[in-house]
RONU-852765 format. One record per residue (C-alpha): chain; x, y, z; residue number from 1; residue in three letters. Coordinates in Angstrom, 2 decimals. Each point is the difference from the previous one (the first is absolute). Layout:
{kette A; X X; Y Y; Z Z; nr NUM; rest Ala}
...
REM end
This chain:
{kette A; X -17.89; Y -39.69; Z -36.97; nr 1; rest Met}
{kette A; X 2.75; Y -1.16; Z -2.49; nr 2; rest Lys}
{kette A; X -0.27; Y 1.32; Z -3.88; nr 3; rest Glu}
{kette A; X 2.08; Y 0.42; Z -2.99; nr 4; rest Thr}
{kette A; X 1.01; Y 3.53; Z -0.91; nr 5; rest Arg}
{kette A; X 2.20; Y 1.79; Z -2.06; nr 6; rest Asn}
{kette A; X 2.12; Y 2.42; Z 2.21; nr 7; rest Asp}
{kette A; X 1.66; Y 1.62; Z -2.87; nr 8; rest Phe}
{kette A; X -0.33; Y 4.10; Z 0.19; nr 9; rest Asp}
{kette A; X 2.66; Y 1.60; Z -2.75; nr 10; rest Pro}
{kette A; X 0.16; Y 2.76; Z 3.11; nr 11; rest Lys}
{kette A; X 0.89; Y -2.46; Z 2.35; nr 12; rest Ala}
{kette A; X 3.79; Y -0.89; Z 1.72; nr 13; rest Tyr}
{kette A; X 0.94; Y -3.23; Z -1.69; nr 14; rest Asn}
{kette A; X 3.66; Y -0.35; Z 0.03; nr 15; rest Pro}
{kette A; X 1.07; Y -2.01; Z -2.48; nr 16; rest Glu}
{kette A; X 3.73; Y -2.84; Z 0.44; nr 17; rest Phe}
{kette A; X 2.57; Y 1.57; Z -2.06; nr 18; rest Lys}
{kette A; X 2.68; Y -1.98; Z -1.15; nr 19; rest Trp}
{kette A; X 2.73; Y 2.89; Z 1.60; nr 20; rest Cys}
{kette A; X -1.39; Y -1.56; Z 3.49; nr 21; rest Phe}
{kette A; X 2.89; Y -2.23; Z -0.97; nr 22; rest Leu}
{kette A; X 2.71; Y 2.25; Z -0.24; nr 23; rest Ala}
{kette A; X 2.38; Y 0.10; Z 2.77; nr 24; rest Pro}
{kette A; X -1.02; Y 3.15; Z 2.13; nr 25; rest Lys}
{kette A; X -3.39; Y -2.42; Z 1.16; nr 26; rest Phe}
{kette A; X 1.77; Y -3.14; Z 0.64; nr 27; rest Trp}
{kette A; X 0.33; Y 1.11; Z 3.87; nr 28; rest Ser}
{kette A; X -3.82; Y 0.76; Z -0.32; nr 29; rest Thr}
{kette A; X -0.36; Y -3.82; Z -1.39; nr 30; rest Trp}
{kette A; X 1.97; Y -1.57; Z 2.51; nr 31; rest Leu}
{kette A; X -2.14; Y 1.92; Z 2.47; nr 32; rest Gly}
{kette A; X -3.10; Y -1.61; Z -1.55; nr 33; rest Ile}
{kette A; X 1.46; Y -2.89; Z -0.24; nr 34; rest Leu}
{kette A; X 1.15; Y -0.37; Z 3.51; nr 35; rest Phe}
{kette A; X -2.94; Y 0.99; Z 0.80; nr 36; rest Ser}
{kette A; X -2.57; Y -2.77; Z -0.82; nr 37; rest Ile}
{kette A; X 1.52; Y -2.75; Z 1.69; nr 38; rest Pro}
{kette A; X 1.03; Y 2.06; Z 3.33; nr 39; rest Phe}
{kette A; X -4.08; Y 1.19; Z -0.02; nr 40; rest Ser}
{kette A; X -0.83; Y -3.77; Z 0.85; nr 41; rest Phe}
{kette A; X 2.40; Y -0.34; Z 2.94; nr 42; rest Leu}
{kette A; X -2.29; Y 0.37; Z 3.94; nr 43; rest Pro}
{kette A; X -1.23; Y 3.08; Z 0.61; nr 44; rest Ile}
{kette A; X 1.68; Y -0.29; Z 3.32; nr 45; rest Ala}
{kette A; X 3.31; Y 0.47; Z -1.74; nr 46; rest Leu}
{kette A; X -1.07; Y 2.70; Z -2.13; nr 47; rest His}
{kette A; X -1.66; Y 2.10; Z 3.36; nr 48; rest Arg}
{kette A; X 3.90; Y -1.37; Z 1.66; nr 49; rest Lys}
{kette A; X 2.16; Y 1.76; Z -2.80; nr 50; rest Leu}
{kette A; X -2.69; Y 3.25; Z -0.14; nr 51; rest Ala}
{kette A; X 0.59; Y 0.45; Z 3.13; nr 52; rest Ser}
{kette A; X 3.44; Y 0.18; Z -0.12; nr 53; rest Tyr}
{kette A; X -0.08; Y 2.24; Z -2.70; nr 54; rest Ala}
{kette A; X -2.88; Y 2.06; Z 1.82; nr 55; rest Ala}
{kette A; X 2.63; Y 0.36; Z 2.77; nr 56; rest Arg}
{kette A; X 2.48; Y 0.98; Z -2.07; nr 57; rest Arg}
{kette A; X -1.38; Y 2.13; Z -2.04; nr 58; rest Ile}
{kette A; X -1.73; Y 1.97; Z 2.95; nr 59; rest Ser}
{kette A; X 3.74; Y 0.50; Z 1.35; nr 60; rest Ser}
{kette A; X 0.22; Y 2.80; Z -2.83; nr 61; rest Lys}
{kette A; X -0.63; Y 3.98; Z 0.38; nr 62; rest Ser}
{kette A; X -0.79; Y -0.08; Z -3.89; nr 63; rest Arg}
{kette A; X -2.02; Y -1.68; Z -2.31; nr 64; rest Gly}
{kette A; X -3.72; Y -1.72; Z -0.01; nr 65; rest Gln}
{kette A; X 0.70; Y -0.36; Z 4.63; nr 66; rest Ala}
{kette A; X 0.30; Y 3.85; Z -0.47; nr 67; rest Gln}
{kette A; X -2.65; Y 0.92; Z -2.04; nr 68; rest Arg}
{kette A; X -2.47; Y -2.30; Z 2.11; nr 69; rest Ala}
{kette A; X 1.55; Y 1.51; Z 3.01; nr 70; rest Arg}
{kette A; X -0.65; Y 3.32; Z -0.77; nr 71; rest Val}
{kette A; X -4.09; Y -0.34; Z -0.97; nr 72; rest Asn}
{kette A; X -0.05; Y -1.94; Z 2.87; nr 73; rest Leu}
{kette A; X 0.98; Y 2.71; Z 2.24; nr 74; rest Ser}
{kette A; X -2.13; Y 2.68; Z -2.22; nr 75; rest Tyr}
{kette A; X -3.26; Y -2.49; Z 0.45; nr 76; rest Cys}
{kette A; X 0.53; Y -1.16; Z 3.51; nr 77; rest Tyr}
{kette A; X 1.84; Y 2.77; Z 1.84; nr 78; rest Pro}
{kette A; X -0.50; Y -1.07; Z 3.62; nr 79; rest Glu}
{kette A; X 0.38; Y -3.47; Z -0.98; nr 80; rest Met}
{kette A; X 3.50; Y -1.33; Z 1.99; nr 81; rest Pro}
{kette A; X 3.01; Y -0.26; Z -2.56; nr 82; rest Ser}
{kette A; X 0.37; Y -3.92; Z 1.31; nr 83; rest Thr}
{kette A; X -3.22; Y -0.69; Z -1.63; nr 84; rest Lys}
{kette A; X 0.30; Y 2.34; Z -3.12; nr 85; rest Arg}
{kette A; X 2.88; Y -2.84; Z -0.48; nr 86; rest Glu}
{kette A; X -1.31; Y -2.94; Z 0.99; nr 87; rest Glu}
{kette A; X -3.20; Y 0.89; Z -2.62; nr 88; rest Ile}
{kette A; X 3.48; Y 0.72; Z -2.35; nr 89; rest Ile}
{kette A; X 1.61; Y -3.69; Z 0.21; nr 90; rest Ser}
{kette A; X -3.45; Y -1.52; Z -0.21; nr 91; rest Gln}
{kette A; X -1.01; Y 2.11; Z -2.58; nr 92; rest Met}
{kette A; X 3.79; Y -1.73; Z -2.37; nr 93; rest Leu}
{kette A; X -0.52; Y -3.01; Z 1.45; nr 94; rest Thr}
{kette A; X -3.80; Y -0.38; Z -1.27; nr 95; rest Thr}
{kette A; X 2.04; Y 1.70; Z -3.20; nr 96; rest Ala}
{kette A; X 2.27; Y -1.98; Z -0.40; nr 97; rest Gly}
{kette A; X -2.12; Y -3.82; Z 0.97; nr 98; rest Thr}
{kette A; X -2.42; Y 1.43; Z -2.82; nr 99; rest Tyr}
{kette A; X 2.10; Y 0.38; Z -2.28; nr 100; rest Leu}
{kette A; X 2.52; Y -3.29; Z -0.30; nr 101; rest Met}
{kette A; X -3.74; Y -1.61; Z -0.48; nr 102; rest Arg}
{kette A; X -1.10; Y 2.51; Z -2.19; nr 103; rest Phe}
{kette A; X 0.79; Y -2.53; Z -3.11; nr 104; rest Pro}
{kette A; X -2.33; Y -2.16; Z 1.36; nr 105; rest Leu}
{kette A; X -2.96; Y 1.85; Z -1.15; nr 106; rest Leu}
{kette A; X 0.92; Y -1.14; Z -3.78; nr 107; rest Thr}
{kette A; X 1.54; Y -3.44; Z 0.81; nr 108; rest Leu}
{kette A; X -2.74; Y -1.38; Z 1.73; nr 109; rest Arg}
{kette A; X -3.80; Y -0.53; Z -0.74; nr 110; rest Ser}
{kette A; X -3.27; Y 1.66; Z 0.29; nr 111; rest Arg}
{kette A; X -0.91; Y -2.34; Z 2.25; nr 112; rest Lys}
{kette A; X 3.28; Y 0.50; Z 2.00; nr 113; rest Trp}
{kette A; X -1.02; Y 4.00; Z 0.16; nr 114; rest Leu}
{kette A; X -3.58; Y -0.52; Z 1.05; nr 115; rest Asp}
{kette A; X 0.86; Y -2.28; Z 2.83; nr 116; rest Lys}
{kette A; X 2.93; Y 2.53; Z 0.96; nr 117; rest Asn}
{kette A; X -1.88; Y 2.74; Z 0.26; nr 118; rest Thr}
{kette A; X -2.76; Y 1.22; Z 2.86; nr 119; rest Ile}
{kette A; X -2.61; Y 2.16; Z -1.46; nr 120; rest Val}
{kette A; X -2.01; Y 2.09; Z 2.54; nr 121; rest Asn}
{kette A; X -3.39; Y 1.72; Z -1.43; nr 122; rest Gly}
{kette A; X 0.41; Y -1.25; Z -3.65; nr 123; rest Leu}
{kette A; X -3.88; Y 0.31; Z 0.46; nr 124; rest Glu}
{kette A; X 0.69; Y 3.85; Z -0.37; nr 125; rest His}
{kette A; X 0.79; Y -0.15; Z -4.19; nr 126; rest Phe}
{kette A; X -1.70; Y -3.03; Z -0.74; nr 127; rest Thr}
{kette A; X -3.44; Y 1.76; Z 0.58; nr 128; rest Ala}
{kette A; X 1.05; Y 2.67; Z -1.59; nr 129; rest Leu}
{kette A; X 0.93; Y -1.48; Z -3.18; nr 130; rest Lys}
{kette A; X -2.80; Y -2.15; Z -0.23; nr 131; rest Glu}
{kette A; X -2.02; Y 3.13; Z 0.27; nr 132; rest Asp}
{kette A; X 1.88; Y 1.59; Z -3.05; nr 133; rest Lys}
{kette A; X 1.69; Y 2.41; Z 1.82; nr 134; rest Gln}
{kette A; X 3.31; Y 0.76; Z -1.02; nr 135; rest Asn}
{kette A; X 2.62; Y 0.23; Z 3.20; nr 136; rest Val}
{kette A; X 3.46; Y 0.94; Z 0.42; nr 137; rest Ile}
{kette A; X 2.04; Y -1.08; Z 2.93; nr 138; rest Phe}
{kette A; X 2.56; Y 2.73; Z 2.16; nr 139; rest Leu}
{kette A; X 2.42; Y -1.88; Z 0.82; nr 140; rest Val}
{kette A; X 2.68; Y 1.20; Z 2.15; nr 141; rest Pro}
{kette A; X 3.80; Y -0.84; Z -0.60; nr 142; rest His}
{kette A; X 0.47; Y -2.86; Z 2.18; nr 143; rest Thr}
{kette A; X 2.70; Y -2.90; Z -0.92; nr 144; rest Trp}
{kette A; X -2.51; Y -2.70; Z -1.02; nr 145; rest Ser}
{kette A; X -1.60; Y 2.69; Z -2.43; nr 146; rest Val}
{kette A; X -0.65; Y -2.26; Z -3.22; nr 147; rest Asp}
{kette A; X -1.24; Y -2.97; Z 1.43; nr 148; rest Val}
{kette A; X -3.61; Y 0.75; Z 0.22; nr 149; rest Phe}
{kette A; X -0.33; Y 1.39; Z -3.68; nr 150; rest Ala}
{kette A; X 1.68; Y -3.21; Z -0.83; nr 151; rest Met}
{kette A; X -2.50; Y -2.26; Z 2.18; nr 152; rest Leu}
{kette A; X -2.89; Y 1.76; Z -1.80; nr 153; rest Leu}
{kette A; X 1.50; Y -0.04; Z -3.45; nr 154; rest Ala}
{kette A; X 0.75; Y -4.10; Z 0.76; nr 155; rest Ser}
{kette A; X -4.16; Y -0.07; Z 0.05; nr 156; rest Lys}
{kette A; X -0.83; Y 1.71; Z -2.66; nr 157; rest Gly}
{kette A; X -0.38; Y 3.54; Z 0.80; nr 158; rest Tyr}
{kette A; X 1.20; Y 2.59; Z -2.37; nr 159; rest Pro}
{kette A; X 2.53; Y 2.39; Z 2.13; nr 160; rest Met}
{kette A; X 2.09; Y 3.03; Z -1.07; nr 161; rest Cys}
{kette A; X 2.49; Y 1.70; Z 1.47; nr 162; rest Thr}
{kette A; X 2.71; Y 2.76; Z -0.34; nr 163; rest Met}
{kette A; X 3.67; Y -0.28; Z 0.24; nr 164; rest Val}
{kette A; X 3.13; Y 1.92; Z -0.43; nr 165; rest Lys}
{kette A; X 2.24; Y -1.73; Z -1.65; nr 166; rest Ser}
{kette A; X 3.69; Y -0.90; Z 1.32; nr 167; rest Gln}
{kette A; X 3.69; Y 0.74; Z -2.06; nr 168; rest Lys}
{kette A; X 0.87; Y -3.41; Z 0.09; nr 169; rest Asn}
{kette A; X -2.08; Y -0.88; Z -3.03; nr 170; rest Gln}
{kette A; X 0.33; Y -3.86; Z -0.01; nr 171; rest Leu}
{kette A; X -1.02; Y 0.20; Z 3.93; nr 172; rest Ser}
{kette A; X -2.74; Y 2.08; Z -1.09; nr 173; rest Glu}
{kette A; X -1.31; Y -2.58; Z -3.05; nr 174; rest Trp}
{kette A; X 0.75; Y -2.91; Z 2.96; nr 175; rest Ala}
{kette A; X -2.15; Y 2.14; Z 2.23; nr 176; rest Met}
{kette A; X -3.04; Y 0.99; Z -2.30; nr 177; rest Ser}
{kette A; X -0.34; Y -3.96; Z -1.01; nr 178; rest Lys}
{kette A; X -0.35; Y -0.92; Z 4.04; nr 179; rest Gln}
{kette A; X -2.87; Y 2.72; Z -0.03; nr 180; rest Arg}
{kette A; X -1.52; Y -1.14; Z -2.93; nr 181; rest Lys}
{kette A; X 0.29; Y -3.40; Z 0.81; nr 182; rest His}
{kette A; X -3.91; Y -0.71; Z -0.25; nr 183; rest Tyr}
{kette A; X -0.81; Y 2.78; Z -1.97; nr 184; rest Gly}
{kette A; X -1.13; Y 4.01; Z 0.17; nr 185; rest Gly}
{kette A; X 1.44; Y 3.15; Z -1.11; nr 186; rest Arg}
{kette A; X 3.36; Y 1.78; Z 1.50; nr 187; rest Leu}
{kette A; X 0.14; Y 3.34; Z -1.19; nr 188; rest Tyr}
{kette A; X 3.15; Y 2.30; Z 0.46; nr 189; rest Glu}
{kette A; X -0.82; Y 3.08; Z 2.26; nr 190; rest Arg}
{kette A; X 2.44; Y 2.63; Z -3.19; nr 191; rest Ser}
{kette A; X -3.43; Y -1.28; Z -2.00; nr 192; rest Gly}
{kette A; X -2.60; Y 1.71; Z 1.67; nr 193; rest Gly}
{kette A; X -3.13; Y -0.88; Z 1.89; nr 194; rest Ile}
{kette A; X -2.40; Y 0.26; Z -2.66; nr 195; rest Lys}
{kette A; X 0.74; Y -4.32; Z -1.37; nr 196; rest Pro}
{kette A; X -0.53; Y -0.20; Z 3.81; nr 197; rest Phe}
{kette A; X -3.00; Y 0.79; Z 0.18; nr 198; rest Ile}
{kette A; X -1.79; Y -1.28; Z -3.27; nr 199; rest Lys}
{kette A; X 1.41; Y -2.76; Z 1.35; nr 200; rest Ala}
{kette A; X -2.20; Y -0.27; Z 2.59; nr 201; rest Val}
{kette A; X -2.95; Y 1.43; Z -1.92; nr 202; rest Asn}
{kette A; X 0.29; Y -3.01; Z -1.98; nr 203; rest Asp}
{kette A; X -0.34; Y -2.48; Z 3.16; nr 204; rest Gly}
{kette A; X 3.69; Y -0.02; Z 0.89; nr 205; rest Tyr}
{kette A; X 0.29; Y 0.16; Z 3.75; nr 206; rest Thr}
{kette A; X 2.73; Y 2.66; Z 1.30; nr 207; rest Gly}
{kette A; X 2.51; Y -0.46; Z 2.09; nr 208; rest Tyr}
{kette A; X 1.67; Y 3.06; Z 1.06; nr 209; rest Phe}
{kette A; X 2.63; Y 1.03; Z 2.62; nr 210; rest Leu}
{kette A; X 0.00; Y 4.00; Z 0.38; nr 211; rest Pro}
{kette A; X 1.91; Y 0.32; Z 3.45; nr 212; rest Asp}
{kette A; X 3.69; Y 0.94; Z -1.65; nr 213; rest Gln}
{kette A; X 0.93; Y 3.37; Z -0.65; nr 214; rest Asp}
{kette A; X -0.24; Y 1.46; Z -3.30; nr 215; rest His}
{kette A; X 0.68; Y 3.45; Z 0.87; nr 216; rest Gly}
{kette A; X -1.42; Y 2.87; Z 1.36; nr 217; rest Pro}
{kette A; X -0.99; Y 1.41; Z -3.50; nr 218; rest Asn}
{kette A; X -2.71; Y -2.97; Z 0.06; nr 219; rest Lys}
{kette A; X -0.54; Y -0.56; Z 3.42; nr 220; rest Ser}
{kette A; X -1.68; Y 1.56; Z 3.10; nr 221; rest Val}
{kette A; X 1.26; Y 0.48; Z 3.28; nr 222; rest Phe}
{kette A; X -1.98; Y -1.74; Z 2.35; nr 223; rest Val}
{kette A; X 0.48; Y -2.03; Z 3.36; nr 224; rest Asp}
{kette A; X 0.86; Y -3.48; Z 0.09; nr 225; rest Phe}
{kette A; X 0.84; Y -1.40; Z 3.67; nr 226; rest Cys}
{kette A; X 1.96; Y 2.71; Z 1.90; nr 227; rest Ala}
{kette A; X 0.97; Y 1.79; Z -3.37; nr 228; rest Thr}
{kette A; X -1.20; Y 1.67; Z -2.78; nr 229; rest Thr}
{kette A; X 0.83; Y -1.80; Z -3.16; nr 230; rest Lys}
{kette A; X -0.26; Y 0.94; Z -4.11; nr 231; rest Ala}
{kette A; X -2.59; Y -2.15; Z -0.89; nr 232; rest Thr}
{kette A; X -0.84; Y -0.85; Z -3.50; nr 233; rest Leu}
{kette A; X -4.37; Y 0.98; Z -0.19; nr 234; rest Pro}
{kette A; X -0.29; Y -2.63; Z -2.60; nr 235; rest Val}
{kette A; X -2.74; Y -2.23; Z 1.88; nr 236; rest Met}
{kette A; X -2.87; Y 2.38; Z -0.49; nr 237; rest Gly}
{kette A; X 1.12; Y 0.77; Z -3.19; nr 238; rest Phe}
{kette A; X -0.10; Y -3.45; Z -1.21; nr 239; rest Leu}
{kette A; X -3.33; Y -0.55; Z 1.65; nr 240; rest Ala}
{kette A; X -1.81; Y 2.67; Z -1.92; nr 241; rest Lys}
{kette A; X 1.67; Y -1.23; Z -3.14; nr 242; rest Ala}
{kette A; X -1.25; Y -3.37; Z 0.38; nr 243; rest Thr}
{kette A; X -2.90; Y -0.09; Z 2.12; nr 244; rest Lys}
{kette A; X 1.48; Y -2.35; Z 1.70; nr 245; rest Ser}
{kette A; X 0.26; Y -1.07; Z 3.93; nr 246; rest Lys}
{kette A; X 3.34; Y 0.10; Z 1.91; nr 247; rest Ile}
{kette A; X 0.50; Y -2.53; Z 2.04; nr 248; rest Ile}
{kette A; X 3.27; Y 0.24; Z 2.08; nr 249; rest Pro}
{kette A; X 1.87; Y -3.29; Z 0.94; nr 250; rest Leu}
{kette A; X 3.61; Y -0.50; Z 2.12; nr 251; rest Trp}
{kette A; X 2.10; Y -3.02; Z -0.87; nr 252; rest Thr}
{kette A; X 2.43; Y -1.97; Z 2.04; nr 253; rest Glu}
{kette A; X 2.43; Y -2.56; Z 0.12; nr 254; rest Phe}
{kette A; X 0.39; Y -1.93; Z 2.88; nr 255; rest Asn}
{kette A; X 3.62; Y -1.01; Z 0.73; nr 256; rest Thr}
{kette A; X -0.92; Y -3.04; Z 2.42; nr 257; rest Glu}
{kette A; X -2.60; Y -1.74; Z -2.38; nr 258; rest Ser}
{kette A; X 1.36; Y 0.91; Z -3.54; nr 259; rest Gly}
{kette A; X -3.56; Y 0.90; Z -0.73; nr 260; rest Lys}
{kette A; X -1.68; Y 3.01; Z -1.51; nr 261; rest Phe}
{kette A; X -2.76; Y 1.92; Z 1.85; nr 262; rest Glu}
{kette A; X -2.13; Y 2.39; Z -1.62; nr 263; rest Ile}
{kette A; X -2.92; Y 2.18; Z 1.88; nr 264; rest Asp}
{kette A; X -2.04; Y 1.68; Z -2.52; nr 265; rest Val}
{kette A; X -2.35; Y 2.82; Z 1.41; nr 266; rest Tyr}
{kette A; X -3.60; Y 1.33; Z -0.81; nr 267; rest Pro}
{kette A; X 0.16; Y 2.66; Z -2.83; nr 268; rest Ala}
{kette A; X 0.93; Y 2.84; Z 1.43; nr 269; rest Leu}
{kette A; X -3.47; Y 1.98; Z 1.18; nr 270; rest Ala}
{kette A; X -1.10; Y 3.61; Z -1.39; nr 271; rest Asp}
{kette A; X 2.93; Y -0.04; Z -2.65; nr 272; rest Phe}
{kette A; X 0.91; Y 1.52; Z -2.14; nr 273; rest Pro}
{kette A; X -0.21; Y 2.81; Z 2.77; nr 274; rest Thr}
{kette A; X -0.50; Y 4.01; Z -0.34; nr 275; rest Asp}
{kette A; X 3.57; Y 1.51; Z -0.86; nr 276; rest Ser}
{kette A; X 3.30; Y -2.51; Z -1.58; nr 277; rest Pro}
{kette A; X 1.63; Y 1.24; Z 4.05; nr 278; rest Glu}
{kette A; X -2.77; Y -2.51; Z 1.54; nr 279; rest Asn}
{kette A; X 0.45; Y -2.54; Z -2.77; nr 280; rest Asp}
{kette A; X 3.60; Y -0.36; Z 0.53; nr 281; rest Ala}
{kette A; X -0.02; Y 0.32; Z 4.46; nr 282; rest Leu}
{kette A; X -2.96; Y -2.91; Z -0.07; nr 283; rest Ala}
{kette A; X 2.56; Y -1.99; Z -2.21; nr 284; rest Met}
{kette A; X 2.80; Y 1.17; Z 2.63; nr 285; rest Asn}
{kette A; X -2.35; Y -1.03; Z 2.48; nr 286; rest Arg}
{kette A; X -0.22; Y -3.14; Z -0.64; nr 287; rest Phe}
{kette A; X 4.03; Y -0.79; Z -0.55; nr 288; rest Ile}
{kette A; X 0.73; Y 1.40; Z 3.24; nr 289; rest Ala}
{kette A; X -2.43; Y -2.28; Z 2.08; nr 290; rest Gln}
{kette A; X 0.77; Y -3.09; Z -1.59; nr 291; rest Cys}
{kette A; X 3.82; Y 1.06; Z 0.67; nr 292; rest Cys}
{kette A; X -0.94; Y -0.05; Z 3.61; nr 293; rest Glu}
{kette A; X -0.93; Y -3.24; Z 0.06; nr 294; rest Asp}
{kette A; X 2.75; Y -1.34; Z -2.43; nr 295; rest Lys}
{kette A; X 2.46; Y 2.38; Z -0.58; nr 296; rest Pro}
{kette A; X 2.89; Y -2.54; Z -0.97; nr 297; rest Glu}
{kette A; X -1.89; Y -0.94; Z -2.73; nr 298; rest Gln}
{kette A; X 0.18; Y 4.21; Z -1.71; nr 299; rest Tyr}
{kette A; X 3.12; Y 1.20; Z -2.02; nr 300; rest Met}
{kette A; X 1.35; Y 2.50; Z 2.33; nr 301; rest Trp}
{kette A; X 3.01; Y -0.43; Z -2.48; nr 302; rest Asn}
{kette A; X -1.86; Y 1.94; Z -2.41; nr 303; rest Leu}
{kette A; X 0.54; Y 3.61; Z -0.25; nr 304; rest Lys}
{kette A; X -3.44; Y 0.59; Z 1.26; nr 305; rest Leu}
{kette A; X 0.54; Y 3.22; Z 0.97; nr 306; rest Leu}
{kette A; X 2.66; Y 1.81; Z -2.71; nr 307; rest Leu}
{kette A; X -2.32; Y 3.35; Z -0.91; nr 308; rest Ser}
{kette A; X 0.24; Y 1.83; Z 2.96; nr 309; rest Gln}
{kette A; X -2.26; Y 3.14; Z 0.13; nr 310; rest Gln}
{kette A; X 3.41; Y 2.73; Z 0.83; nr 311; rest Asp}
{kette A; X 1.63; Y -2.21; Z -2.44; nr 312; rest Gly}
{kette A; X 2.26; Y -1.12; Z 2.40; nr 313; rest Thr}
{kette A; X 1.93; Y -4.28; Z -0.65; nr 314; rest Tyr}
{kette A; X -0.37; Y -1.47; Z 2.89; nr 315; rest Ile}
{kette A; X 1.39; Y -2.84; Z -0.83; nr 316; rest Tyr}
{kette A; X 3.42; Y 0.62; Z 1.39; nr 317; rest Asp}
{kette A; X -1.11; Y 1.33; Z 3.39; nr 318; rest Asn}
{kette A; X 1.82; Y -2.02; Z 2.49; nr 319; rest Pro}
{kette A; X -2.99; Y -2.57; Z 2.36; nr 320; rest Val}
{kette A; X 0.80; Y -1.47; Z 2.92; nr 321; rest Ser}
{kette A; X 0.22; Y -3.21; Z 0.27; nr 322; rest Asn}
REM end
């Protein structure tokens, strides 16, 4: 499916290059970008070795990414031995580092390379709905290779749209948006609200939505997630109703041995949306928890997933045995 179309939308997020990006304060960013291009072509075995070394260094710290992951895992899997949780953290950081070192390849290599290096299971669950002229929104958990499937579908001509949160570094944000839209599509900034995203889906774009971050207690409902409760954005049911879409959950993985991306596309959620926002959020959390049981190292446990607590406490300063 390939066609020429105009993806421009005045309400979309379209960062543009600015001459001020050449100012000295951005030189370190430019150096990072220029270094990462040739570095990304090095053998994956070297990337994995460097990532493993960095993972050991980061895991030894009692603050930062490793500590956030440690707290999240202790709440989600309280019965899990601490040695197992530490193993997951090390594997997660190794997966993250290896993927990020090869991240530029998504832009530098061709459509054919992306297709050859991506294994997709269950694509028929998506294509059958599109052939039936139905709207589709993907439910996408925060794994490290989260952008890959959207880029793959865009490279095959499917009009894609997603929502993003802009970075503080404007140069990095411009470069990131260029990569995400390498094959076309629309980005919408979260601060601009959800209406433009809904309109794009109603206009035939396939939605790519990441709803599993903590957006605060005022926008969330508290429902089960693994062995704890999590402030969960009850938005997927609303989006399904507003766009008459089928919600297709998917899970993206990065294989640190082969360097390939592995995508599992699941059947559309049955009987969704449910009778309440709480049940919609619970259905989403159950799917993510089930996937994390099999491949926990792929999930971004380093995020502040449990930032909002019902009693108002801040759990990420709590000591966790390791």
